[in-house]
Every structure is written in structure tokens, then in C-alpha cells.
FIZATI-484098 format. One record per atom (N, C-alpha, C): residue in three letters; chain; atom name; x, y, z. Coordinates in Angstrom, 3 decimals. Atoms other than C-alpha are relative to their C-alpha. Layout:
<recs>
+--------+--------+-------+----------+----------+----------+
: residu : chaine : atome :        X :        Y :        Z :
+--------+--------+-------+----------+----------+----------+
:    ALA :      A :    CA :        X :        Y :        Z :
...
+--------+--------+-------+----------+----------+----------+
</recs>
This chain:
<recs>
+--------+--------+-------+----------+----------+----------+
: residu : chaine : atome :        X :        Y :        Z :
+--------+--------+-------+----------+----------+----------+
:    MET :      A :     N :    0.800 :   -1.478 :   -0.022 :
:    MET :      A :    CA :    0.149 :    0.155 :   -0.164 :
:    MET :      A :     C :    0.557 :    1.275 :    0.494 :
:    ALA :      A :     N :    0.061 :   -1.230 :    0.222 :
:    ALA :      A :    CA :    1.442 :    3.434 :   -1.306 :
:    ALA :      A :     C :   -0.559 :    1.109 :    0.405 :
:    TYR :      A :     N :    0.775 :   -0.815 :   -0.041 :
:    TYR :      A :    CA :    0.923 :    6.570 :    0.226 :
:    TYR :      A :     C :    0.649 :    1.321 :   -0.424 :
:    SER :      A :     N :   -0.571 :   -0.803 :    1.076 :
:    SER :      A :    CA :    1.262 :   10.115 :   -0.725 :
:    SER :      A :     C :    0.362 :    1.022 :    1.478 :
:    MET :      A :     N :    0.235 :   -1.496 :   -1.125 :
:    MET :      A :    CA :    2.907 :   13.133 :    1.571 :
:    MET :      A :     C :    1.005 :    0.921 :   -0.658 :
:    THR :      A :     N :   -0.452 :   -1.268 :    0.454 :
:    THR :      A :    CA :    3.568 :   16.046 :    0.686 :
:    THR :      A :     C :    1.129 :    0.908 :    0.560 :
:    THR :      A :     N :   -0.168 :   -0.021 :   -0.395 :
:    THR :      A :    CA :    6.579 :   17.555 :    1.422 :
:    THR :      A :     C :    0.835 :    1.480 :   -0.534 :
:    THR :      A :     N :   -1.030 :   -1.302 :   -0.230 :
:    THR :      A :    CA :    8.779 :   21.175 :    1.422 :
:    THR :      A :     C :    1.624 :   -0.311 :   -0.247 :
:    ILE :      A :     N :   -0.851 :   -0.404 :    0.102 :
:    ILE :      A :    CA :   12.101 :   21.336 :    0.014 :
:    ILE :      A :     C :    0.687 :    1.184 :   -0.747 :
:    GLN :      A :     N :   -0.238 :   -1.412 :    0.064 :
:    GLN :      A :    CA :   14.527 :   24.235 :   -0.288 :
:    GLN :      A :     C :    1.463 :   -0.881 :   -1.465 :
:    ILE :      A :     N :   -2.067 :    0.228 :    1.159 :
:    ILE :      A :    CA :   16.696 :   23.960 :   -3.657 :
:    ILE :      A :     C :    0.670 :    1.643 :   -0.682 :
:    SER :      A :     N :   -0.165 :   -1.518 :    0.627 :
:    SER :      A :    CA :   18.597 :   27.042 :   -5.431 :
:    SER :      A :     C :   -0.401 :    0.177 :   -1.538 :
:    ASP :      A :     N :    1.347 :    0.105 :    1.202 :
:    ASP :      A :    CA :   16.907 :   28.089 :   -8.688 :
:    ASP :      A :     C :    1.706 :   -0.699 :   -1.161 :
:    LYS :      A :     N :   -0.472 :    1.278 :    1.654 :
:    LYS :      A :    CA :   19.953 :   26.350 :  -10.878 :
:    LYS :      A :     C :   -0.066 :   -1.691 :    0.029 :
:    THR :      A :     N :    0.917 :    1.477 :   -0.507 :
:    THR :      A :    CA :   18.424 :   23.058 :   -9.126 :
:    THR :      A :     C :   -0.727 :   -0.317 :   -0.921 :
:    ILE :      A :     N :    0.941 :    0.017 :    0.441 :
:    ILE :      A :    CA :   15.757 :   23.787 :  -10.020 :
:    ILE :      A :     C :    0.160 :    0.060 :   -1.581 :
:    THR :      A :     N :    0.237 :    0.182 :    1.617 :
:    THR :      A :    CA :   16.360 :   24.556 :  -13.667 :
:    THR :      A :     C :    0.386 :   -1.173 :   -0.291 :
:    VAL :      A :     N :   -0.443 :    1.930 :    0.517 :
:    VAL :      A :    CA :   18.298 :   21.221 :  -14.259 :
:    VAL :      A :     C :   -1.160 :   -0.739 :    0.077 :
:    LEU :      A :     N :    1.339 :    1.054 :   -0.378 :
:    LEU :      A :    CA :   15.289 :   19.473 :  -13.002 :
:    LEU :      A :     C :   -1.613 :    0.218 :   -0.529 :
:    LYS :      A :     N :    1.739 :   -0.203 :    0.402 :
:    LYS :      A :    CA :   12.343 :   21.165 :  -14.882 :
:    LYS :      A :     C :    1.271 :   -0.946 :   -1.236 :
:    MET :      A :     N :   -0.157 :    0.208 :    1.871 :
:    MET :      A :    CA :   14.913 :   20.634 :  -18.487 :
:    MET :      A :     C :    0.331 :   -2.131 :    0.383 :
:    LEU :      A :     N :    0.136 :    1.957 :    0.028 :
:    LEU :      A :    CA :   15.404 :   16.505 :  -16.698 :
:    LEU :      A :     C :   -1.343 :   -0.049 :   -0.455 :
:    ARG :      A :     N :    1.528 :    0.556 :   -0.030 :
:    ARG :      A :    CA :   11.479 :   16.288 :  -15.942 :
:    ARG :      A :     C :   -0.548 :    0.261 :   -1.808 :
:    ASP :      A :     N :    1.004 :    0.270 :    1.578 :
:    ASP :      A :    CA :   10.849 :   17.184 :  -20.316 :
:    ASP :      A :     C :    0.762 :   -0.991 :   -0.457 :
:    GLN :      A :     N :   -0.712 :    1.034 :    1.360 :
:    GLN :      A :    CA :   13.797 :   15.055 :  -21.564 :
:    GLN :      A :     C :   -0.294 :   -1.734 :    0.781 :
:    PHE :      A :     N :    0.275 :    1.658 :   -0.173 :
:    PHE :      A :    CA :   12.893 :   11.975 :  -19.266 :
:    PHE :      A :     C :   -1.628 :   -0.057 :   -0.196 :
:    ARG :      A :     N :    1.694 :   -0.321 :    0.325 :
:    ARG :      A :    CA :    8.936 :   13.310 :  -20.351 :
:    ARG :      A :     C :   -0.503 :   -1.015 :    1.569 :
:    VAL :      A :     N :    0.140 :    0.337 :   -1.015 :
:    VAL :      A :    CA :    8.049 :   12.781 :  -16.941 :
:    VAL :      A :     C :   -1.254 :    1.017 :    0.495 :
:    PRO :      A :     N :    1.174 :   -0.151 :   -0.157 :
:    PRO :      A :    CA :    4.444 :   13.779 :  -15.086 :
:    PRO :      A :     C :    0.826 :    1.025 :    1.378 :
:    SER :      A :     N :   -0.375 :   -0.919 :   -0.676 :
:    SER :      A :    CA :    6.379 :   15.682 :  -12.268 :
:    SER :      A :     C :    1.553 :   -0.446 :    0.607 :
:    TYR :      A :     N :   -1.596 :    0.458 :   -0.988 :
:    TYR :      A :    CA :    9.654 :   16.044 :   -9.883 :
:    TYR :      A :     C :   -0.328 :   -1.331 :    1.051 :
:    ASP :      A :     N :   -0.028 :    1.817 :   -0.696 :
:    ASP :      A :    CA :    8.440 :   12.905 :   -7.801 :
:    ASP :      A :     C :    0.116 :   -1.222 :   -1.496 :
:    ALA :      A :     N :   -0.708 :    1.105 :    0.794 :
:    ALA :      A :    CA :    8.827 :   10.801 :  -10.763 :
:    ALA :      A :     C :    0.806 :    0.286 :   -1.021 :
:    LEU :      A :     N :   -1.139 :   -0.238 :    0.167 :
:    LEU :      A :    CA :   11.824 :   12.477 :  -11.823 :
:    LEU :      A :     C :    0.932 :   -0.774 :    0.657 :
:    LEU :      A :     N :   -0.856 :   -0.029 :   -1.100 :
:    LEU :      A :    CA :   13.406 :   11.958 :   -8.693 :
:    LEU :      A :     C :    0.484 :   -2.087 :    0.163 :
:    GLN :      A :     N :    0.423 :    1.452 :   -0.073 :
:    GLN :      A :    CA :   12.038 :    8.212 :   -8.605 :
:    GLN :      A :     C :    1.031 :   -0.666 :   -1.771 :
:    VAL :      A :     N :   -0.562 :    0.881 :    1.340 :
:    VAL :      A :    CA :   13.376 :    7.253 :  -12.740 :
:    VAL :      A :     C :    1.934 :    0.568 :    0.604 :
:    LEU :      A :     N :   -2.012 :    0.537 :   -0.478 :
:    LEU :      A :    CA :   17.538 :    8.586 :  -10.998 :
:    LEU :      A :     C :   -0.023 :    0.032 :    0.856 :
:    ILE :      A :     N :   -0.602 :    1.359 :   -0.590 :
:    ILE :      A :    CA :   17.216 :    6.736 :   -8.328 :
:    ILE :      A :     C :   -0.256 :   -1.867 :    0.209 :
:    GLN :      A :     N :   -0.218 :    2.203 :   -0.095 :
:    GLN :      A :    CA :   16.448 :    3.168 :   -9.894 :
:    GLN :      A :     C :    1.055 :    0.315 :   -1.087 :
:    LYS :      A :     N :   -1.627 :   -0.613 :    0.145 :
:    LYS :      A :    CA :   19.571 :    4.810 :  -12.051 :
:    LYS :      A :     C :    1.081 :   -0.527 :    0.566 :
:    VAL :      A :     N :   -1.831 :   -0.198 :   -0.540 :
:    VAL :      A :    CA :   22.147 :    5.542 :   -9.871 :
:    VAL :      A :     C :   -0.565 :   -1.575 :    1.139 :
:    GLU :      A :     N :   -0.348 :    0.992 :   -1.196 :
:    GLU :      A :    CA :   20.978 :    2.024 :   -7.337 :
:    GLU :      A :     C :   -0.392 :   -1.004 :   -1.206 :
:    LYS :      A :     N :   -0.039 :    1.369 :    1.386 :
:    LYS :      A :    CA :   20.492 :   -0.093 :  -11.127 :
:    LYS :      A :     C :    1.857 :   -0.479 :    0.049 :
:    PRO :      A :     N :   -1.024 :    0.652 :    0.021 :
:    PRO :      A :    CA :   23.520 :   -2.656 :  -10.528 :
:    PRO :      A :     C :    0.763 :   -0.006 :   -1.475 :
:    LYS :      A :     N :   -1.542 :    0.314 :    1.235 :
:    LYS :      A :    CA :   26.694 :   -2.297 :  -13.097 :
:    LYS :      A :     C :   -0.004 :   -0.982 :   -0.570 :
:    LYS :      A :     N :   -0.528 :    1.161 :    0.421 :
:    LYS :      A :    CA :   27.386 :   -4.963 :  -15.595 :
:    LYS :      A :     C :    1.459 :    0.481 :   -0.532 :
:    THR :      A :     N :   -2.160 :    0.522 :   -0.724 :
:    THR :      A :    CA :   31.082 :   -5.899 :  -15.198 :
:    THR :      A :     C :   -0.133 :   -0.996 :   -1.255 :
:    LEU :      A :     N :   -0.631 :    1.567 :    1.265 :
:    LEU :      A :    CA :   32.683 :   -8.529 :  -17.518 :
:    LEU :      A :     C :    0.370 :   -0.557 :    1.683 :
:    TRP :      A :     N :   -0.431 :    0.123 :   -0.964 :
:    TRP :      A :    CA :   33.472 :   -9.680 :  -13.575 :
:    TRP :      A :     C :   -0.324 :   -1.644 :    0.225 :
:    GLY :      A :     N :    0.295 :    1.464 :    0.121 :
:    GLY :      A :    CA :   33.570 :  -13.741 :  -14.063 :
:    GLY :      A :     C :   -0.004 :   -0.792 :   -1.498 :
:    ALA :      A :     N :   -0.503 :   -0.035 :    1.565 :
:    ALA :      A :    CA :   33.472 :  -13.195 :  -17.934 :
:    ALA :      A :     C :    0.924 :   -1.222 :   -0.561 :
:    GLY :      A :     N :   -0.875 :    0.525 :    0.440 :
:    GLY :      A :    CA :   35.977 :  -15.531 :  -17.857 :
:    GLY :      A :     C :   -0.313 :   -1.574 :   -0.057 :
:    GLY :      A :     N :    0.016 :    0.580 :   -0.410 :
:    GLY :      A :    CA :   34.601 :  -18.495 :  -15.723 :
:    GLY :      A :     C :    0.982 :   -0.528 :    1.095 :
:    LYS :      A :     N :   -0.222 :    0.304 :   -1.064 :
:    LYS :      A :    CA :   36.262 :  -20.545 :  -14.014 :
:    LYS :      A :     C :    1.405 :   -0.090 :   -0.427 :
:    LEU :      A :     N :   -0.702 :   -0.253 :    0.672 :
:    LEU :      A :    CA :   39.501 :  -19.993 :  -16.484 :
:    LEU :      A :     C :    1.533 :    0.345 :    1.383 :
:    SER :      A :     N :   -1.202 :   -0.814 :   -0.579 :
:    SER :      A :    CA :   43.000 :  -19.400 :  -14.891 :
:    SER :      A :     C :    0.380 :    1.022 :   -0.521 :
:    MET :      A :     N :   -0.864 :   -1.259 :    0.890 :
:    MET :      A :    CA :   45.212 :  -16.140 :  -15.303 :
:    MET :      A :     C :    0.729 :   -0.367 :   -0.967 :
:    LYS :      A :     N :   -0.805 :    1.382 :    0.451 :
:    LYS :      A :    CA :   47.506 :  -18.507 :  -17.329 :
:    LYS :      A :     C :   -1.765 :    0.135 :   -1.396 :
:    GLU :      A :     N :    0.493 :    0.157 :    0.829 :
:    GLU :      A :    CA :   44.781 :  -19.416 :  -19.282 :
:    GLU :      A :     C :   -0.514 :    0.950 :   -1.221 :
:    ILE :      A :     N :    0.553 :   -1.534 :    0.677 :
:    ILE :      A :    CA :   43.133 :  -15.888 :  -20.029 :
:    ILE :      A :     C :    0.734 :   -0.043 :   -1.136 :
:    LEU :      A :     N :   -0.711 :   -1.138 :    0.927 :
:    LEU :      A :    CA :   46.067 :  -14.336 :  -21.406 :
:    LEU :      A :     C :    1.062 :   -1.121 :   -0.999 :
:    LYS :      A :     N :   -1.093 :    0.669 :    1.091 :
:    LYS :      A :    CA :   47.646 :  -17.569 :  -23.216 :
:    LYS :      A :     C :   -0.332 :    0.267 :   -1.201 :
:    ASN :      A :     N :    0.427 :    0.004 :    1.409 :
:    ASN :      A :    CA :   46.049 :  -16.855 :  -26.922 :
:    ASN :      A :     C :   -0.422 :    1.444 :   -0.248 :
:    LEU :      A :     N :    0.122 :   -2.106 :    0.519 :
:    LEU :      A :    CA :   45.701 :  -12.935 :  -26.257 :
:    LEU :      A :     C :    0.534 :    0.769 :   -1.172 :
:    ARG :      A :     N :   -0.485 :   -0.523 :    1.071 :
:    ARG :      A :    CA :   48.167 :  -11.952 :  -28.898 :
:    ARG :      A :     C :    0.848 :   -1.108 :   -0.681 :
:    ASP :      A :     N :   -0.593 :    1.391 :    1.197 :
:    ASP :      A :    CA :   49.760 :  -14.010 :  -31.979 :
:    ASP :      A :     C :    0.873 :   -0.504 :    0.102 :
:    GLU :      A :     N :   -1.973 :    0.179 :    0.648 :
:    GLU :      A :    CA :   53.205 :  -15.983 :  -32.750 :
:    GLU :      A :     C :    0.417 :    1.210 :   -0.269 :
:    HIS :      A :     N :   -1.213 :   -0.569 :    1.294 :
:    HIS :      A :    CA :   54.367 :  -13.625 :  -35.273 :
:    HIS :      A :     C :   -0.587 :    1.431 :    1.518 :
:    ASP :      A :     N :    0.049 :   -1.443 :   -0.567 :
:    ASP :      A :    CA :   52.997 :  -10.536 :  -32.913 :
:    ASP :      A :     C :    1.559 :    0.196 :    1.876 :
:    ARG :      A :     N :   -0.482 :    0.090 :   -1.628 :
:    ARG :      A :    CA :   55.240 :  -11.470 :  -29.727 :
:    ARG :      A :     C :    2.344 :   -0.152 :   -0.840 :
:    TYR :      A :     N :   -1.411 :    0.096 :    0.143 :
:    TYR :      A :    CA :   59.313 :  -10.933 :  -29.920 :
:    TYR :      A :     C :    0.913 :   -0.798 :    0.068 :
+--------+--------+-------+----------+----------+----------+
</recs>
């Protein structure tokens, strides 16, 4: 069950200008909706390649990194 509570915050003119631009850019109807979008972007886990090599050792991963003719 979601409830709504009105809260007033003080922000600078520069910040409100940026918020208005972002609200238009993300095409959301309110600052609350904009803040929800921004929060989701911050909380979204970053995609990494950690573990992409599976259980290979570093030696196995680097083994064929360069061609033979590339080596001195």
C-alpha cells in the first residue's frame, strides 16, 4: 500500500532549472516521477565482465591473447 506525503524542500534556482530540463528530457509528469527515475538509475547494478572468463586461470585467459608473430 503506497501513500503520498507532501514535503517541501529548498533548492537553488540552478537546481530547479536542471530539474525542469531533466523532467522534460525524461518526459515524466512530475518531479516525484523524475526523482524515482533518477533513483532507479543510481541503484541499477552496473554491468561488468567480472567472472566472464568462468573458472579459467589467468594463464589460460592470457594464453592466446596475442598472435605468435606479435611476440618478440
